[in-house]
GUDO-720355 format. One record per residue (C-alpha): chain; residue in three letters; residue number from 0; x, y, z. Coordinates in steps of 0.05 Angstrom, whole numbers, plus 5000, padded with zeros to 4 digits. Example, Ala and Ser with C-alpha at 12.3 -4.5 7.8 and 13.67 -1.06 7.14 Angstrom:
% residues 2
chain res n X Y Z
A ALA 0 5246 4910 5156
A SER 1 5273 4979 5143
***
This chain:
% residues 460
chain res n X Y Z
A MET 0 5472 6345 1460
A ILE 1 5469 6356 1383
A ARG 2 5521 6398 1353
A GLN 3 5504 6466 1322
A SER 4 5529 6444 1256
A LYS 5 5477 6390 1251
A LYS 6 5425 6439 1275
A ASP 7 5440 6485 1217
A ALA 8 5437 6425 1169
A ILE 9 5369 6406 1194
A LEU 10 5342 6477 1187
A GLU 11 5374 6483 1114
A LEU 12 5342 6415 1092
A ASN 13 5275 6433 1124
A LYS 14 5277 6498 1082
A THR 15 5282 6457 1016
A GLY 16 5216 6419 1034
A MET 17 5250 6352 1053
A SER 18 5210 6307 1097
A LEU 19 5228 6294 1170
A ARG 20 5240 6222 1156
A LYS 21 5286 6237 1100
A ILE 22 5325 6290 1140
A ALA 23 5334 6241 1196
A LYS 24 5358 6186 1149
A THR 25 5406 6232 1114
A LEU 26 5438 6261 1176
A LYS 27 5431 6197 1214
A VAL 28 5396 6225 1273
A SER 29 5327 6207 1304
A ARG 30 5262 6240 1278
A ASN 31 5252 6260 1349
A THR 32 5317 6301 1349
A VAL 33 5297 6334 1283
A THR 34 5227 6352 1312
A LYS 35 5260 6380 1374
A VAL 36 5308 6423 1333
A LEU 37 5253 6447 1286
A GLU 38 5208 6469 1346
A ASP 39 5266 6501 1383
A PRO 40 5321 6523 1333
A GLY 41 5358 6561 1389
A GLU 42 5424 6539 1419
A GLU 43 5416 6492 1478
A THR 44 5440 6519 1544
A VAL 45 5491 6473 1578
A SER 46 5472 6459 1647
A GLN 47 5525 6478 1698
A ARG 48 5551 6420 1739
A ASN 49 5549 6432 1812
A SER 50 5570 6393 1874
A ARG 51 5545 6395 1946
A TYR 52 5620 6400 1968
A GLU 53 5632 6467 1932
A GLU 54 5618 6503 1997
A HIS 55 5684 6480 2025
A VAL 56 5724 6512 1972
A PRO 57 5756 6565 2019
A LEU 58 5778 6508 2065
A ILE 59 5805 6467 2009
A ARG 60 5844 6528 1982
A GLU 61 5875 6540 2051
A LEU 62 5893 6466 2060
A PHE 63 5921 6462 1989
A LYS 64 5974 6516 2006
A GLU 65 5988 6483 2073
A CYS 66 5998 6413 2042
A ARG 67 6043 6443 1987
A GLY 68 5997 6422 1930
A ASN 69 5989 6350 1950
A ALA 70 5916 6332 1935
A VAL 71 5921 6268 1973
A ARG 72 5943 6303 2037
A VAL 73 5885 6352 2028
A ALA 74 5836 6299 2027
A GLU 75 5866 6266 2089
A GLU 76 5868 6330 2128
A LEU 77 5796 6346 2108
A GLU 78 5773 6279 2139
A SER 79 5820 6282 2201
A ARG 80 5810 6355 2221
A HIS 81 5744 6373 2199
A GLN 82 5708 6305 2187
A ILE 83 5693 6323 2116
A LYS 84 5699 6265 2070
A ILE 85 5705 6284 1996
A PRO 86 5716 6233 1942
A TYR 87 5783 6243 1908
A GLN 88 5756 6254 1839
A THR 89 5707 6307 1864
A LEU 90 5764 6339 1902
A THR 91 5809 6346 1841
A TRP 92 5748 6370 1800
A ILE 93 5736 6424 1847
A MET 94 5808 6445 1845
A ARG 95 5807 6449 1772
A LYS 96 5742 6486 1769
A TYR 97 5763 6541 1816
A ASP 98 5836 6543 1792
A ILE 99 5865 6519 1858
A ARG 100 5914 6469 1829
A GLU 101 5930 6488 1758
A ARG 102 5956 6555 1738
A LYS 103 5927 6586 1676
A LYS 104 5970 6575 1616
A ARG 105 6000 6638 1586
A ARG 106 6018 6649 1515
A SER 107 6093 6641 1506
A GLY 108 6133 6692 1470
A GLN 109 6197 6696 1429
A TYR 110 6263 6729 1436
A HIS 111 6292 6763 1376
A PHE 112 6366 6779 1370
A LYS 113 6400 6824 1322
A PRO 114 6468 6804 1295
A GLY 115 6526 6810 1341
A ARG 116 6484 6833 1400
A GLU 117 6485 6775 1447
A MET 118 6516 6710 1462
A GLN 119 6494 6659 1518
A HIS 120 6538 6614 1565
A ASP 121 6517 6557 1609
A THR 122 6541 6490 1637
A SER 123 6507 6424 1644
A PRO 124 6531 6358 1680
A HIS 125 6539 6298 1634
A GLN 126 6561 6226 1643
A VAL 127 6617 6208 1598
A VAL 128 6665 6148 1592
A ILE 129 6740 6166 1593
A ASN 130 6791 6109 1587
A ARG 131 6735 6058 1603
A LYS 132 6717 6096 1667
A LYS 133 6649 6132 1676
A VAL 134 6657 6202 1703
A LEU 135 6614 6263 1715
A ALA 136 6640 6318 1670
A GLN 137 6616 6391 1666
A CYS 138 6597 6409 1596
A ALA 139 6609 6481 1583
A SER 140 6575 6516 1523
A LEU 141 6575 6584 1488
A ILE 142 6528 6603 1429
A LEU 143 6517 6664 1388
A ALA 144 6445 6682 1396
A PHE 145 6432 6703 1325
A CYS 146 6468 6650 1281
A ARG 147 6466 6596 1337
A ARG 148 6536 6575 1324
A ILE 149 6557 6533 1385
A PHE 150 6625 6514 1422
A ILE 151 6628 6461 1475
A GLN 152 6684 6438 1519
A TYR 153 6683 6387 1580
A TYR 154 6719 6394 1648
A PRO 155 6725 6351 1710
A CYS 156 6700 6411 1750
A PHE 157 6678 6482 1734
A THR 158 6711 6537 1772
A ARG 159 6728 6608 1752
A PHE 160 6797 6580 1724
A GLU 161 6760 6530 1679
A CYS 162 6708 6584 1662
A LYS 163 6764 6632 1637
A VAL 164 6800 6578 1601
A PHE 165 6735 6556 1565
A LEU 166 6713 6629 1549
A ASN 167 6785 6641 1521
A SER 168 6780 6581 1474
A ALA 169 6707 6597 1456
A PHE 170 6723 6668 1436
A ALA 171 6779 6644 1392
A PHE 172 6734 6590 1360
A LEU 173 6678 6642 1344
A ASN 174 6732 6692 1322
A GLY 175 6697 6749 1359
A VAL 176 6651 6769 1417
A CYS 177 6585 6801 1428
A PRO 178 6578 6861 1477
A ARG 179 6532 6819 1524
A CYS 180 6539 6751 1548
A MET 181 6476 6723 1579
A ILE 182 6487 6672 1638
A ASP 183 6447 6640 1693
A ASN 184 6459 6661 1767
A THR 185 6519 6613 1774
A SER 186 6568 6630 1832
A VAL 187 6626 6618 1783
A ILE 188 6613 6688 1753
A VAL 189 6562 6720 1799
A VAL 190 6590 6738 1868
A SER 191 6525 6761 1898
A GLY 192 6451 6778 1878
A THR 193 6411 6752 1824
A GLY 194 6382 6774 1757
A PRO 195 6387 6848 1744
A ASP 196 6418 6858 1815
A ALA 197 6472 6807 1806
A LEU 198 6543 6830 1823
A ILE 199 6597 6800 1774
A ALA 200 6660 6776 1806
A PRO 201 6716 6828 1797
A GLU 202 6761 6779 1764
A MET 203 6708 6756 1716
A LYS 204 6688 6828 1704
A TYR 205 6760 6846 1685
A PHE 206 6765 6784 1641
A GLY 207 6703 6807 1604
A ASP 208 6727 6878 1598
A MET 209 6792 6854 1565
A TYR 210 6751 6825 1508
A GLY 211 6698 6880 1506
A THR 212 6639 6843 1534
A HIS 213 6599 6844 1601
A PHE 214 6563 6787 1634
A GLU 215 6488 6795 1647
A ALA 216 6446 6743 1691
A HIS 217 6374 6730 1678
A ALA 218 6319 6730 1733
A VAL 219 6315 6667 1774
A GLY 220 6269 6617 1744
A ASP 221 6268 6649 1676
A ALA 222 6307 6597 1639
A ASN 223 6275 6615 1574
A ARG 224 6316 6680 1574
A SER 225 6376 6635 1556
A ALA 226 6341 6582 1517
A ARG 227 6390 6588 1458
A VAL 228 6441 6554 1501
A GLU 229 6396 6511 1545
A ARG 230 6363 6475 1487
A PRO 231 6426 6448 1454
A PHE 232 6450 6406 1513
A HIS 233 6395 6354 1497
A PHE 234 6424 6352 1427
A VAL 235 6497 6344 1456
A GLU 236 6474 6287 1502
A ASN 237 6437 6248 1447
A ASN 238 6480 6261 1386
A PHE 239 6553 6275 1408
A LEU 240 6562 6229 1467
A PRO 241 6529 6165 1444
A GLY 242 6575 6117 1409
A ARG 243 6638 6156 1420
A THR 244 6697 6135 1462
A PHE 245 6751 6179 1495
A VAL 246 6820 6161 1520
A SER 247 6835 6226 1557
A TRP 248 6804 6296 1571
A GLN 249 6845 6325 1514
A ASP 250 6817 6273 1466
A LEU 251 6746 6286 1492
A ASN 252 6752 6361 1479
A GLU 253 6783 6352 1409
A GLN 254 6725 6307 1386
A ALA 255 6678 6361 1416
A ILE 256 6709 6415 1372
A ASP 257 6705 6371 1311
A TRP 258 6631 6354 1328
A CYS 259 6617 6429 1331
A ARG 260 6651 6443 1266
A ASN 261 6625 6385 1225
A THR 262 6558 6367 1257
A SER 263 6524 6422 1297
A ASP 264 6543 6484 1257
A LYS 265 6527 6450 1192
A GLN 266 6456 6427 1215
A PHE 267 6397 6462 1178
A LYS 268 6357 6507 1228
A ARG 269 6286 6515 1208
A ALA 270 6278 6580 1250
A LEU 271 6337 6609 1211
A GLY 272 6321 6580 1141
A MET 273 6397 6563 1138
A THR 274 6453 6530 1175
A PRO 275 6492 6565 1232
A ASP 276 6556 6569 1187
A GLU 277 6515 6609 1135
A ALA 278 6483 6654 1186
A TYR 279 6549 6664 1217
A ILE 280 6575 6696 1152
A ILE 281 6518 6750 1165
A GLU 282 6537 6759 1238
A LYS 283 6612 6760 1234
A PRO 284 6619 6835 1213
A TYR 285 6580 6855 1275
A LEU 286 6623 6819 1324
A ILE 287 6675 6853 1367
A ASP 288 6745 6834 1342
A LEU 289 6791 6798 1390
A PRO 290 6848 6837 1423
A ALA 291 6916 6837 1390
A TYR 292 6944 6799 1449
A GLN 293 6909 6750 1492
A PRO 294 6945 6734 1553
A PRO 295 6947 6660 1577
A VAL 296 6898 6638 1628
A TYR 297 6931 6608 1691
A VAL 298 6929 6609 1768
A ALA 299 6995 6623 1806
A LYS 300 7009 6587 1872
A HIS 301 7070 6588 1916
A ARG 302 7097 6522 1940
A VAL 303 7158 6498 1976
A ALA 304 7196 6443 1946
A ASP 305 7192 6382 1994
A VAL 306 7253 6340 2014
A GLN 307 7237 6290 1957
A GLY 308 7243 6345 1905
A TYR 309 7169 6355 1888
A VAL 310 7119 6412 1891
A HIS 311 7045 6394 1908
A LEU 312 6987 6419 1865
A ASP 313 6917 6393 1866
A THR 314 6935 6327 1902
A ASN 315 6988 6312 1851
A ARG 316 7064 6325 1856
A TYR 317 7111 6349 1801
A SER 318 7188 6347 1804
A VAL 319 7237 6404 1811
A PRO 320 7312 6401 1806
A GLU 321 7343 6377 1875
A ALA 322 7380 6443 1884
A LEU 323 7314 6477 1896
A ILE 324 7292 6431 1955
A GLY 325 7266 6475 2010
A LYS 326 7258 6538 1969
A SER 327 7191 6574 1956
A LEU 328 7172 6571 1882
A GLU 329 7119 6599 1838
A VAL 330 7073 6543 1807
A GLN 331 7030 6566 1749
A LYS 332 6973 6520 1733
A HIS 333 6953 6524 1660
A TRP 334 6897 6480 1632
A LEU 335 6946 6429 1600
A LYS 336 7012 6451 1633
A VAL 337 7044 6464 1700
A ILE 338 7102 6510 1699
A VAL 339 7149 6522 1757
A TYR 340 7189 6586 1765
A ASP 341 7244 6601 1815
A LYS 342 7239 6678 1817
A ASN 343 7239 6699 1741
A ARG 344 7274 6633 1717
A LYS 345 7232 6575 1690
A VAL 346 7260 6515 1724
A ALA 347 7206 6460 1704
A GLU 348 7148 6447 1655
A HIS 349 7103 6386 1662
A ASP 350 7038 6360 1629
A ARG 351 6983 6371 1678
A ILE 352 6953 6309 1709
A LEU 353 6878 6313 1698
A ASP 354 6848 6242 1708
A LYS 355 6890 6218 1768
A GLN 356 6900 6238 1839
A ASN 357 6958 6228 1888
A THR 358 7005 6217 1828
A ARG 359 7077 6246 1817
A THR 360 7113 6257 1752
A THR 361 7187 6265 1746
A LEU 362 7226 6298 1689
A PRO 363 7292 6268 1668
A GLY 364 7350 6303 1701
A HIS 365 7315 6330 1759
A HIS 366 7334 6275 1808
A VAL 367 7401 6239 1812
A PRO 368 7386 6165 1831
A ILE 369 7398 6152 1904
A ARG 370 7458 6100 1914
A ARG 371 7483 6072 1978
A LYS 372 7553 6098 1994
A LYS 373 7579 6026 2003
A ASP 374 7561 5969 1957
A PRO 375 7535 5910 1998
A LYS 376 7576 5860 1954
A ILE 377 7641 5896 1978
A PRO 378 7665 5865 2044
A SER 379 7665 5914 2105
A LYS 380 7728 5932 2144
A GLU 381 7711 5885 2199
A GLU 382 7700 5828 2152
A ARG 383 7765 5838 2121
A LEU 384 7800 5837 2191
A LEU 385 7769 5774 2209
A THR 386 7784 5734 2147
A GLY 387 7847 5709 2116
A GLU 388 7882 5681 2180
A ASP 389 7846 5619 2192
A ALA 390 7803 5572 2148
A ILE 391 7757 5555 2205
A LEU 392 7743 5627 2223
A ASP 393 7736 5644 2147
A ALA 394 7679 5590 2143
A TYR 395 7647 5615 2207
A VAL 396 7649 5687 2181
A ALA 397 7617 5666 2114
A GLU 398 7561 5628 2150
A LEU 399 7549 5685 2198
A LYS 400 7541 5737 2139
A LYS 401 7488 5692 2107
A ARG 402 7446 5698 2169
A SER 403 7458 5774 2176
A HIS 404 7422 5833 2144
A GLY 405 7463 5872 2093
A ARG 406 7538 5862 2102
A GLY 407 7533 5840 2174
A VAL 408 7575 5897 2201
A VAL 409 7541 5896 2270
A LYS 410 7557 5822 2284
A PHE 411 7626 5825 2250
A ARG 412 7642 5884 2295
A ARG 413 7624 5843 2359
A LEU 414 7659 5780 2337
A LEU 415 7722 5822 2319
A HIS 416 7713 5850 2393
A LEU 417 7713 5780 2421
A LYS 418 7776 5761 2379
A ARG 419 7812 5819 2409
A THR 420 7788 5810 2480
A TYR 421 7803 5736 2488
A PRO 422 7865 5691 2477
A GLY 423 7873 5664 2406
A GLU 424 7872 5589 2425
A PRO 425 7806 5589 2465
A PHE 426 7773 5635 2414
A LEU 427 7792 5588 2356
A LYS 428 7768 5524 2397
A ALA 429 7702 5560 2410
A ILE 430 7693 5579 2336
A THR 431 7708 5506 2316
A GLN 432 7655 5478 2364
A ALA 433 7606 5533 2345
A LEU 434 7616 5520 2270
A LYS 435 7606 5445 2281
A TYR 436 7538 5451 2317
A GLY 437 7517 5511 2274
A LEU 438 7516 5558 2333
A PHE 439 7515 5634 2309
A ASP 440 7491 5668 2373
A LEU 441 7549 5712 2393
A SER 442 7526 5714 2465
A ARG 443 7530 5636 2472
A LEU 444 7594 5639 2431
A GLU 445 7627 5684 2485
A ASN 446 7603 5635 2540
A ILE 447 7640 5578 2501
A ILE 448 7701 5624 2501
A LEU 449 7698 5635 2575
A ASP 450 7692 5561 2590
A TYR 451 7759 5545 2548
A THR 452 7791 5608 2576
A ALA 453 7775 5589 2648
A GLY 454 7805 5522 2645
A ASP 455 7872 5544 2614
A PHE 456 7887 5608 2649
A PHE 457 7848 5608 2715
A ASP 458 7850 5561 2774
A LEU 459 7777 5554 2794
***
């Protein structure tokens, strides 16, 4: 099929009186084509392609829905159920022709935001390496929709506590808020419903009212409504994280703030025609000022100090003074601190453990070292009563102590009982014999004492 532009060129050259041969040579087409165009200068009608399988379009459409859009399964079901074998290429061509598979593309639009009208918040999971250990961290982001100034932080998990900690830091970083904060339908902020019908959790609604902003969720599947905050996550993963090392969560978040200030907010935006920092100067007068007092964000728990002098919080243990063992205490969990109160009195303040589990931390002065009442090096009362009278007995006591646990009080107590029960001469003879043969079993020693005692004192 010859293009319409060449047809027009053939007709124009023919009007100038140029021969057919020269026209064909000039335009690099055959003389037959030139002749055909001159005989019928109208546009050629493109023949519609047809297929004998098109009569099965209603059946294909029904099976396509049943097979959840899998064309391979549609072909298999056509053959197994209805004994209709359609080549796969023909089947996909029919699906495209009758708009069974592909949706018609719609023209995309744009969202325009006036200064100080909206900010957008979202989270995304990222793989980060902290202290040479790969962990899955939640990247939280807040962005001003007009100037596109962004603030990011990372958290081990993202609950309402972390959300309030993040928003509190983000509002301070941006030095103001917008009246509307666009979010997705996350259960962290939304308690029920979706989109325009979403019901914001009471504690999050109160938190937003304190700063003069309200949360609004976009419709399910309409991620483009919050594209201002969705798109930068790719930039964060491919610009901030590569080549950076972190020793702790605090170090990670400090580097994230530095990246926001010196990299992201200073990058030229073609859509703005300037950098976010320059656009922020325009938007700043329209932002709502922060309240004069911003209360700290924390979660209060009540814990009973255990017998070892610790309170439990998030699988970890924090020390309290020994005098508070068994008392119910208020434990406040801040992002970086754990503060313990006994009624209205602060009794302990710890650095919060973020990267470990089943760990305990002890502050100096909270616990007095546990010491034994009696030093094992000091002889027991029983040992002192046995020694000092006879050298043989002293040697036996010394060897018996080496073979005993601790100070050997139990064995010395029984040996002292034998000494007090039986006469002295048989007792010392038995001790001499036992020491000679290395016999330190006190039951057998007693039998030896009885043998010597029977021969001297009893007529058997």
